C-alpha positions as CSV (number, residue, x, y, z in Angstrom):
1,X,-107.7,-27.9,68.9
2,X,-105.3,-25.3,67.5
3,X,-103.7,-22.6,69.5
4,X,-102.3,-19.3,68.4
5,X,-98.5,-19.3,69.1
6,X,-96.2,-16.4,70.1
7,X,-92.4,-16.7,70.5
8,X,-91.4,-15.2,73.8
9,X,-87.7,-16.2,73.7
10,X,-86.4,-13.0,75.4
11,X,-83.7,-15.2,77.1
12,X,-81.7,-17.3,74.7
13,X,-80.9,-19.7,77.5
14,X,-84.6,-20.3,78.3
15,X,-86.7,-20.1,75.1
16,X,-90.4,-19.7,75.7
17,X,-93.6,-20.2,73.6
18,X,-97.1,-18.8,74.4
19,X,-100.1,-20.7,73.4
20,X,-103.5,-19.0,73.3
21,X,-106.0,-21.8,73.1
22,X,-109.7,-21.2,72.1
23,X,-110.8,-24.5,73.7
24,X,-111.9,-26.8,75.1
25,X,-113.7,-25.5,78.1
26,X,-112.8,-28.6,80.1
27,X,-109.7,-30.6,79.3
28,X,-109.2,-34.3,79.2
29,X,-106.5,-34.1,81.8
30,X,-107.7,-32.0,84.7
31,X,-107.7,-31.4,88.5
32,X,-111.0,-31.7,90.3
33,X,-111.5,-30.7,94.0
34,X,-114.0,-31.2,96.8
35,X,-114.4,-30.1,100.4
36,X,-111.9,-31.1,103.1
37,X,-108.8,-30.6,100.9
38,X,-109.7,-33.5,98.6
39,X,-108.4,-33.4,95.0
40,X,-108.4,-35.8,92.0
41,X,-106.3,-35.7,88.9
42,X,-108.4,-37.3,86.1
43,X,-107.9,-38.2,82.5
44,X,-111.3,-38.4,81.0
45,X,-113.3,-40.5,83.5
46,X,-110.1,-42.3,84.7
47,X,-108.7,-41.5,88.1
48,X,-104.9,-41.0,88.0
49,X,-104.1,-39.4,91.4
50,X,-106.0,-38.9,94.6
51,X,-104.8,-36.2,97.0
52,X,-105.8,-35.0,100.5
53,X,-104.3,-31.7,101.9
54,X,-103.2,-32.2,105.5
55,X,-104.4,-30.3,108.5
56,X,-102.4,-27.1,108.9
57,X,-101.4,-27.2,105.2
58,X,-98.2,-29.1,106.0
59,X,-98.4,-31.0,102.8
60,X,-100.6,-33.3,100.7
61,X,-100.9,-37.1,100.8
62,X,-101.2,-38.6,97.3
63,X,-102.1,-42.0,95.9
64,X,-101.6,-42.8,92.2
65,X,-103.1,-45.5,89.9
66,X,-101.2,-47.0,87.0
67,X,-103.6,-45.8,84.3
68,X,-101.9,-42.7,83.0
69,X,-101.5,-42.2,79.2
70,X,-99.1,-39.6,78.1
71,X,-100.5,-36.9,75.7
72,X,-97.1,-37.2,73.8
73,X,-96.7,-40.3,71.5
74,X,-93.4,-42.2,71.9
75,X,-90.5,-40.2,70.6
76,X,-88.3,-42.1,68.2
77,X,-84.5,-42.3,68.3
78,X,-84.4,-40.7,64.8
79,X,-86.5,-37.8,66.0
80,X,-84.2,-37.2,69.0
81,X,-81.2,-37.2,66.7
82,X,-82.8,-34.6,64.5
83,X,-83.1,-32.3,67.5
84,X,-86.3,-30.5,66.5
85,X,-87.6,-27.4,68.1
86,X,-89.0,-29.1,71.2
87,X,-91.3,-26.3,72.2
88,X,-93.2,-26.5,69.0
89,X,-92.9,-30.3,68.9
90,X,-94.6,-30.6,72.3
91,X,-97.1,-27.8,71.4
92,X,-98.1,-29.9,68.4
93,X,-98.7,-33.0,70.5
94,X,-100.5,-31.2,73.3
95,X,-102.8,-29.5,70.8
96,X,-103.7,-32.8,69.2
97,X,-104.2,-34.7,72.4
98,X,-107.8,-35.4,73.5
99,X,-106.6,-36.4,77.0
100,X,-104.1,-33.6,77.6
101,X,-104.2,-30.6,80.0
102,X,-104.8,-27.7,77.6
103,X,-108.1,-25.8,77.8
104,X,-109.3,-22.4,76.7
105,X,-106.9,-19.7,77.8
106,X,-103.2,-18.8,77.7
107,X,-100.4,-21.3,78.2
108,X,-96.6,-21.1,78.4
109,X,-94.0,-23.7,77.3
110,X,-90.5,-23.0,78.5
111,X,-87.4,-25.0,77.6
112,X,-83.9,-25.4,78.9
113,X,-82.7,-26.6,82.2
114,X,-85.0,-26.6,85.2
115,X,-86.2,-23.2,86.4
116,X,-84.3,-22.0,89.6
117,X,-87.2,-22.7,91.9
118,X,-87.4,-26.4,90.9
119,X,-85.6,-28.8,93.2
120,X,-84.8,-31.9,91.1
121,X,-83.9,-33.9,94.2
122,X,-87.5,-33.6,95.2
123,X,-88.7,-36.3,92.9
124,X,-91.4,-38.4,94.5
125,X,-90.0,-41.9,94.4
126,X,-92.5,-43.8,96.6
127,X,-95.3,-45.6,94.7
128,X,-98.2,-45.6,94.7
129,X,-98.7,-43.7,97.9
130,X,-96.5,-40.8,98.9
131,X,-96.3,-37.7,101.0
132,X,-95.5,-34.3,99.5
133,X,-94.2,-32.1,102.4
134,X,-94.7,-28.3,102.4
135,X,-92.1,-27.5,105.1
136,X,-91.2,-24.3,103.3
137,X,-93.1,-22.1,100.7
138,X,-92.8,-23.4,97.2
139,X,-92.1,-27.2,97.4
140,X,-91.5,-27.3,93.6
141,X,-90.8,-31.0,93.4
142,X,-91.9,-33.5,90.7
143,X,-94.7,-36.1,91.0
144,X,-94.4,-39.0,88.4
145,X,-97.6,-40.5,87.1
146,X,-96.1,-43.9,86.3
147,X,-94.4,-46.5,88.6
148,X,-90.7,-46.3,88.7
149,X,-89.0,-48.0,85.8
150,X,-86.1,-50.5,85.7
151,X,-82.7,-48.9,84.9
152,X,-81.8,-52.2,83.1
153,X,-84.8,-51.9,80.7
154,X,-83.7,-51.8,77.1
155,X,-85.6,-48.5,76.5
156,X,-83.8,-46.9,79.5
157,X,-80.5,-48.1,78.2
158,X,-81.2,-46.6,74.8
159,X,-82.0,-43.3,76.4
160,X,-78.8,-43.4,78.4
161,X,-76.9,-43.5,75.1
162,X,-78.9,-40.3,74.0
163,X,-77.8,-38.7,77.3
164,X,-74.2,-39.4,76.5
165,X,-74.6,-38.2,72.9
166,X,-76.4,-35.0,74.0
167,X,-79.5,-35.9,72.0
168,X,-82.0,-36.8,74.8
169,X,-85.5,-35.4,74.3
170,X,-86.6,-33.1,77.1
171,X,-88.7,-34.2,80.0
172,X,-92.2,-32.5,80.0
173,X,-93.5,-31.1,83.3
174,X,-96.8,-29.5,84.1
175,X,-97.1,-27.0,87.0
176,X,-100.0,-28.0,89.2
177,X,-100.8,-25.4,91.9
178,X,-102.8,-27.9,94.1
179,X,-99.5,-29.9,94.6
180,X,-97.3,-26.9,94.9
181,X,-95.1,-28.6,92.3
182,X,-95.0,-30.3,89.0
183,X,-96.5,-33.4,87.5
184,X,-94.3,-35.5,85.1
185,X,-96.4,-35.5,81.9
186,X,-93.9,-37.2,79.6
187,X,-90.4,-38.6,79.8
188,X,-90.4,-41.0,82.8
189,X,-87.8,-43.3,81.2
190,X,-85.8,-40.3,79.9
191,X,-85.6,-38.9,83.5
192,X,-84.6,-42.3,84.8
193,X,-81.9,-42.6,82.1
194,X,-80.5,-39.1,82.9
195,X,-80.4,-39.8,86.7
196,X,-78.6,-43.1,86.0
197,X,-76.0,-41.1,84.0
198,X,-75.7,-38.6,86.9
199,X,-76.9,-35.6,84.9
200,X,-79.9,-33.2,84.9
201,X,-82.0,-33.8,81.7
202,X,-83.3,-30.9,79.6
203,X,-86.9,-29.9,80.5
204,X,-89.9,-28.3,78.9
205,X,-92.2,-26.9,81.5
206,X,-95.9,-26.2,80.9
207,X,-97.8,-23.6,82.9
208,X,-100.9,-21.5,82.6
209,X,-100.2,-17.9,81.6
210,X,-101.9,-14.6,82.6
211,X,-104.8,-13.5,80.5
212,X,-104.6,-10.3,78.5
213,X,-106.3,-8.2,81.1
214,X,-103.9,-9.2,83.9
215,X,-100.9,-8.8,81.6
216,X,-102.1,-5.2,80.8
217,X,-102.6,-4.5,84.5
218,X,-99.1,-5.7,85.3
219,X,-97.7,-3.4,82.7
220,X,-99.8,-0.5,84.0
221,X,-98.7,-1.1,87.5
222,X,-95.1,-0.9,86.4
223,X,-95.7,2.3,84.5
224,X,-97.2,3.9,87.6
225,X,-93.9,3.4,89.4
226,X,-92.0,5.3,86.7
227,X,-92.0,9.2,86.9
228,X,-93.3,11.1,83.9
229,X,-90.9,10.4,81.0
230,X,-91.1,13.9,79.6
231,X,-89.4,15.2,82.7
232,X,-86.4,12.8,82.4
233,X,-83.0,13.6,81.1
234,X,-82.2,11.4,78.1
235,X,-80.2,8.8,80.1
236,X,-82.9,8.4,82.7
237,X,-85.6,8.3,80.1
238,X,-83.8,5.4,78.3
239,X,-83.4,3.6,81.6
240,X,-87.1,4.1,82.4
241,X,-88.2,2.8,79.0
242,X,-86.0,-0.2,79.4
243,X,-87.6,-0.9,82.8
244,X,-91.0,-0.7,81.3
245,X,-90.1,-3.0,78.5
246,X,-88.7,-5.5,81.1
247,X,-91.9,-5.3,83.1
248,X,-94.0,-6.0,80.0
249,X,-91.8,-9.0,79.2
250,X,-92.1,-10.4,82.7
251,X,-95.9,-10.1,82.5
252,X,-95.8,-12.1,79.2
253,X,-93.9,-14.8,81.0
254,X,-95.7,-14.8,84.3
255,X,-97.5,-18.0,85.3
256,X,-101.1,-18.2,86.6
257,X,-102.5,-20.8,89.0
258,X,-103.9,-24.1,87.7
259,X,-107.6,-24.3,87.2
260,X,-109.4,-26.9,89.3
261,X,-112.9,-28.0,88.5
262,X,-115.5,-29.1,91.1
263,X,-115.6,-32.9,91.5
264,X,-119.0,-34.1,90.6
265,X,-120.6,-35.6,93.7
266,X,-118.2,-33.7,96.0
267,X,-116.6,-35.2,99.0
268,X,-118.7,-38.4,99.0
269,X,-117.6,-39.1,95.4
270,X,-113.9,-38.6,96.4
271,X,-114.4,-41.0,99.3
272,X,-115.9,-43.6,97.0
273,X,-113.0,-43.2,94.5
274,X,-110.5,-43.6,97.4
275,X,-112.3,-46.8,98.6
276,X,-112.2,-48.3,95.1
277,X,-108.7,-47.3,94.0
278,X,-106.8,-47.0,97.3
279,X,-108.6,-49.1,99.9
280,X,-107.3,-48.3,103.4
281,X,-105.1,-45.5,102.2
282,X,-107.3,-42.6,103.1
283,X,-108.2,-43.9,106.6
284,X,-106.6,-41.7,109.2
285,X,-105.6,-38.9,106.8
286,X,-105.9,-35.6,108.6
287,X,-107.7,-32.9,106.6
288,X,-108.0,-29.1,106.8
289,X,-111.3,-27.4,107.6
290,X,-113.7,-27.3,104.6
291,X,-113.0,-23.6,104.0
292,X,-109.3,-24.4,103.1
293,X,-110.3,-26.2,99.9
């Protein structure tokens, strides 16, 4: 799968890349949902994460397996020292991956430090079961898909040297609306190394983008809020044109919710998966009414 790319680096501190993918219709890595707040993160036919939204939407209980495969192949020390354009590097890997999250539509990759709404302290450390609390709007924490590593591991120690040298490859996150946060797609050991060194690692964040119709609608809505330009004095006209340009740029960078597919077999299939992969975990979980899914 090859996506058409468009550089959206309006802010030099946070470069961005848009990917317009022609396919596939259903990705290898996807969220599936069923009644009663049930959700599954799957990679092909493999279950990676089971989730159940709590009654009152106070949060979601999650249980992860240890079967995740990153869509990004291992990044060598030589590659990190070269400091490639990481947005295009990750785009290449995601486009080639048969078990990645890309599907038909628009995607955004942004690099730099974490966006302001992400709280790096909200890293889900418990494994395999954990609770993601939604005490305030926009949890924006990070859910790893692999068990916690050992800081004494040779690979982590090598990454710690890259942290000190300033050559560490970014950690790749994927915004998943059903979790109100991010899934850690690649860089579990890199994140562990950065935390061991007491620094925030660089990040690349993957989100869905608005389709062309919604981007146009956003720009039109902004234009309707600006008085007729032919009646403006020159200075006001320039300011209005600048405001319109900024509105169009924001629409280009605006994220869209994650797509969730219906879970084949519905709630009973989720219950069977939970019984097989997390026996006893789902017992007693409170769930919202079916209409909340």
